[in-house]
C-alpha positions as a printed Julia matrix, in Angstrom:
291×3 Matrix{Float64}:
 -19.26  -15.2     2.47
 -17.21  -16.05   -0.56
 -13.67  -17.27   -1.34
 -12.46  -13.76   -0.31
  -9.66  -14.37    2.18
  -9.68  -10.9     3.48
 -13.29  -10.07    3.99
 -13.68  -11.15    7.67
 -10.66   -9.18    8.81
 -11.36   -6.08    6.69
 -15.07   -5.92    7.61
 -14.21   -6.22   11.35
 -11.55   -3.55   10.96
 -14.03   -1.3     9.25
 -16.62   -1.8    11.97
 -14.07   -0.54   14.49
 -12.34    2.17   12.55
 -14.62    3.63    9.9
 -14.94    7.43    9.83
 -18.37    8.79   10.74
 -19.22   10.41    7.39
 -22.77   11.76    6.79
 -23.21   10.22    3.35
 -22.61    6.8     5.02
 -25.51    7.19    7.52
 -28.5     4.86    6.98
 -30.72    7.91    6.4
 -28.53    9.33    3.68
 -30.52    9.78    0.47
 -29.39    8.34   -2.87
 -29.01   11.94   -4.11
 -26.66   12.8    -1.19
 -24.65    9.72   -1.9
 -24.37   10.66   -5.58
 -23.34   14.21   -4.61
 -20.67   12.84   -2.38
 -19.19   10.44   -4.94
 -18.87   13.29   -7.61
 -17.34   15.64   -5.01
 -14.9    13.06   -3.73
 -13.36   12.52   -7.21
  -9.78   13.88   -6.89
 -10.7    15.72   -3.69
  -9.87   14.76   -0.05
 -12.74   14.1     2.51
 -11.75   17.08    4.67
 -12.47   19.48    1.79
 -15.57   17.78    0.63
 -17.39   17.63    4.08
 -18.3    21.36    4.31
 -19.09   21.65    0.55
 -21.3    18.52    0.67
 -23.16   19.86    3.7
 -23.79   23.22    2.12
 -24.85   21.68   -1.23
 -27.34   19.16    0.28
 -28.83   21.73    2.56
 -29.41   24.07   -0.38
 -30.41   21.43   -2.84
 -31.68   18.33   -0.8
 -33.24   16.79   -3.95
 -32.27   16.71   -7.67
 -35.34   18.79   -8.46
 -34.1    21.6    -6.16
 -30.87   21.95   -8.13
 -32.5    21.36  -11.54
 -34.59   24.46  -11.29
 -31.53   26.65  -10.65
 -29.18   27.97  -13.37
 -26.07   25.92  -13.85
 -24.04   28.9   -12.86
 -25.27   28.51   -9.3
 -23.85   25.02   -9.19
 -20.54   26.46  -10.26
 -20.77   29.15   -7.59
 -21.61   26.63   -4.89
 -18.71   24.46   -6.0
 -16.55   27.16   -4.64
 -12.83   26.05   -4.54
 -13.31   22.2    -4.62
 -11.35   22.15   -7.92
 -12.23   20.54  -11.3
 -15.49   22.66  -11.46
 -16.78   20.86  -14.54
 -17.94   18.36  -11.92
 -20.5    21.05  -10.79
 -21.91   21.21  -14.37
 -22.15   17.44  -14.55
 -24.06   17.35  -11.28
 -26.39   20.02  -12.47
 -26.97   18.09  -15.73
 -27.45   14.89  -13.71
 -30.06   16.61  -11.59
 -31.98   17.77  -14.63
 -31.94   14.29  -16.18
 -33.03   12.72  -12.93
 -35.85   15.27  -12.55
 -37.02   15.09  -16.19
 -36.5    11.49  -16.91
 -36.73    9.61  -13.63
 -39.46   11.44  -11.68
 -36.92   13.16   -9.49
 -35.63    9.91   -7.99
 -32.02    8.78   -8.39
 -32.48    5.5   -10.39
 -31.53    2.27   -8.5
 -30.59    0.4   -11.66
 -26.85    0.17  -12.42
 -27.23    0.54  -16.21
 -29.58    3.53  -15.8
 -27.16    5.13  -13.53
 -24.46    4.71  -16.15
 -26.66    6.68  -18.54
 -26.76    9.82  -16.37
 -24.58   12.71  -17.41
 -21.06   12.56  -15.82
 -21.59    9.06  -14.19
 -19.0     6.65  -15.16
 -18.38    3.03  -14.17
 -16.91    3.77  -10.74
 -19.66    6.25   -9.66
 -22.5     4.01  -10.94
 -21.16    1.02   -9.02
 -20.53    3.12   -5.92
 -24.13    4.6    -5.92
 -25.77    1.31   -6.61
 -23.77   -0.21   -3.75
 -23.82    2.49   -1.1
 -27.17    4.01   -1.73
 -29.1     0.84   -2.7
 -27.11   -2.05   -1.06
 -26.38   -3.87   -4.38
 -23.57   -6.08   -5.31
 -21.02   -4.4    -7.62
 -17.28   -4.31   -7.8
 -16.05   -0.82   -6.78
 -12.6     0.18   -8.03
 -11.33    3.53   -6.96
  -7.67    4.51   -6.47
  -7.68    3.21   -2.89
  -9.26   -0.09   -3.67
  -6.91   -0.68   -6.66
  -3.87    0.06   -4.44
  -5.02   -2.39   -1.7
  -5.7    -5.21   -4.16
  -2.47   -4.61   -6.0
  -0.44   -5.03   -2.88
  -2.47   -7.73   -1.13
  -3.11   -9.96   -4.27
  -0.46   -8.94   -6.86
   2.48   -8.07   -4.55
   3.15   -4.76   -6.22
   3.39   -1.34   -4.6
   1.01    0.47   -7.06
  -1.61   -0.68   -9.55
  -1.14    0.09  -13.24
  -1.77    3.57  -14.37
  -4.77    2.54  -16.29
  -7.38    0.12  -14.82
  -7.16   -3.35  -16.41
  -9.6    -6.11  -17.09
  -7.56   -8.33  -14.63
  -8.18   -5.82  -11.81
 -11.93   -5.79  -12.53
 -12.05   -9.6   -12.67
 -10.15   -9.75   -9.32
 -12.48   -7.22   -7.69
 -15.53   -9.26   -8.85
 -14.07  -12.48   -7.65
 -13.62  -11.03   -4.18
 -17.28   -9.81   -3.85
 -19.15  -11.54   -1.03
 -22.34  -13.2    -2.4
 -24.75  -11.36   -0.1
 -25.49   -7.94   -1.75
 -25.53   -5.97    1.51
 -22.29   -7.52    2.71
 -20.71   -6.9    -0.76
 -21.68   -3.25   -0.52
 -20.11   -3.06    2.96
 -16.97   -4.86    1.7
 -16.62   -2.25   -1.03
 -16.59    0.68    1.28
 -14.56   -1.16    3.89
 -11.57   -1.97    1.42
 -11.83    1.63    0.19
 -11.52    2.99    3.73
  -8.64    0.62    4.42
  -6.78    2.22    1.43
  -7.66    5.8     2.55
  -6.49    5.26    6.16
  -3.92    2.46    6.39
  -2.81    1.21    2.99
  -1.94    4.69    1.8
   0.03    5.62   -1.28
   3.0     6.86    0.76
   4.1     5.44    4.16
   1.4     2.73    4.49
   0.72    1.8     8.14
   1.3    -1.98    7.68
   1.46   -2.45   11.52
  -2.25   -1.4    11.64
  -3.34   -3.39    8.67
  -5.8    -6.19    9.42
  -4.53   -8.23    6.48
  -0.79   -7.54    6.76
  -0.16  -11.32    7.43
  -1.83  -12.21    4.06
  -0.45   -9.21    1.95
   1.68  -10.53   -0.91
   3.56   -7.2    -1.15
   4.51   -7.15    2.6
   5.39  -10.82    2.63
   7.76  -10.18   -0.34
   9.54   -7.52    1.6
   7.67   -4.61    0.16
   9.56   -4.36   -3.1
   9.75   -0.85   -4.38
   7.61    0.32   -7.34
   9.16   -0.7   -10.73
   7.4     1.22  -13.44
   7.04    4.62  -15.1
   7.77    7.63  -12.97
   4.83    8.55  -10.78
   4.53   12.35  -10.97
   2.44   14.33   -8.47
   0.05   16.91   -9.73
   1.27   20.41   -9.8
  -0.97   23.53   -9.43
   1.08   26.69   -8.84
   1.63   28.51  -12.07
  -0.61   26.23  -14.12
  -3.57   27.07  -16.22
  -5.67   25.34  -13.63
  -4.6    28.01  -11.11
  -5.42   30.73  -13.51
  -8.85   29.19  -14.27
  -9.47   28.98  -10.48
  -8.7    32.68   -9.97
 -10.91   33.8   -12.89
 -13.79   31.68  -11.56
 -13.29   33.1    -8.04
 -13.9    36.64   -9.4
 -17.2    35.48  -11.08
 -18.34   33.42   -8.11
 -17.88   36.43   -5.72
 -19.75   38.82   -7.95
 -23.34   39.55   -7.77
 -23.63   39.75  -11.54
 -21.63   39.99  -14.73
 -18.12   41.42  -14.35
 -16.15   43.61  -16.68
 -13.21   42.11  -18.56
 -10.87   44.38  -16.56
 -11.83   42.55  -13.36
 -10.69   39.24  -14.88
  -7.42   40.81  -16.37
  -6.39   41.79  -12.82
  -5.99   38.28  -11.56
  -3.02   37.18  -13.71
  -0.2    39.14  -15.22
   0.6    36.77  -18.18
  -1.76   37.95  -20.81
  -1.35   34.89  -23.08
  -1.91   32.29  -20.21
  -4.8    34.3   -18.8
  -6.63   34.55  -22.17
  -5.95   30.74  -22.77
  -7.48   29.96  -19.36
 -10.43   32.2   -20.03
 -11.08   30.74  -23.44
 -10.99   27.2   -21.96
 -13.52   28.16  -19.34
 -15.9    29.43  -22.0
 -15.35   26.32  -24.06
 -16.12   24.14  -20.98
 -19.37   25.95  -20.39
 -18.16   27.37  -17.04
 -18.25   31.01  -18.15
 -20.58   33.02  -20.52
 -19.17   35.82  -22.58
 -21.82   38.51  -22.83
 -22.58   40.78  -25.91
 -21.48   43.79  -23.91
 -18.01   42.41  -23.3
 -18.68   41.36  -19.71
 -18.44   37.82  -18.44
 -20.84   35.83  -16.19
 -21.45   32.33  -14.75
 -23.53   30.28  -17.05
 -27.4    30.93  -16.91
C-alpha cells in the first residue's frame, strides 16, 4: 500500500458495509457511472436510484441521449433538482458521440474537457469506471480527512490546495486499490462520519481520528447555513418546470401563471429558466421545453 495509515481499516470496513449500488457493479458502463456522478451532485442516493435506473434504461449509451432533444433530458430529470445538470449531461452525450466515437473517454484530461465535467467528476469517473489512480474529493471525503487528519469538525468552505495534497498523499500506489480507497472513504463519510451526529462508535479509524482524540472540538468558523427551498426562486422554477414536463407540447402562459401568486417572483423565475436554456419562449406566446 502506501503511507496511508487508514487504508487497511477503511477498505476492510467498506468490504463489509458498502451499499449495493448499481453504478458500482463490475458490469456498470462508464456512461452509467458518469450519469450517476452528475445525478449525485447535491442529491441523496435514495432520490437518485430510481432516476438513474429510468435514465439508463431509456438512454443506455451517450448516442441514445444525443439524438434526443435536450428538452427530453430536462423532462426525464423530473424533480431531482438543479435541472441544468440535465442540460450538461445532454451536452456531454453529444460531445462524446461526436468527438469520441460514442465512448466515454478514459483519459482524465479528456474527461475534464467534456461539458459540465469538473475536477471531482473527472477524477471519479476515471477512478470508478476505469480503475485509475486519482484523488477524489467530494463533501464526504473532505469531511473525513478534515476530522481524521486535521482534527477539525468540518473542512473549509472552499477546497484548498492543502486538502488536495493530503488526498494525493494518501492514495495507495496500486491504481485499482486507489480507486477502491476513493469510494471507500466516500462511503465512510456518507454512512458513518456524517455531517451531523457522526457514528464514531462504528468508525473503523476512530482510534486514529485527530478530531475524536482531541475530544471532538466544536466547529469554529463562519456560520454553516443549511439550504432553504420553500418560498425561494428555486421552488418557483421547480413548479414552472413541472408544468412543462407534464405537458405533451407547448403550454400557454396562463398555465404557468397559475403556479405562483407573486407575479414579480414568478416572472423572475421564468426569465431565469429561459436564460439557463431550460425553457423556450415561442413566437405565439407559449412556452416549451428546449428542442
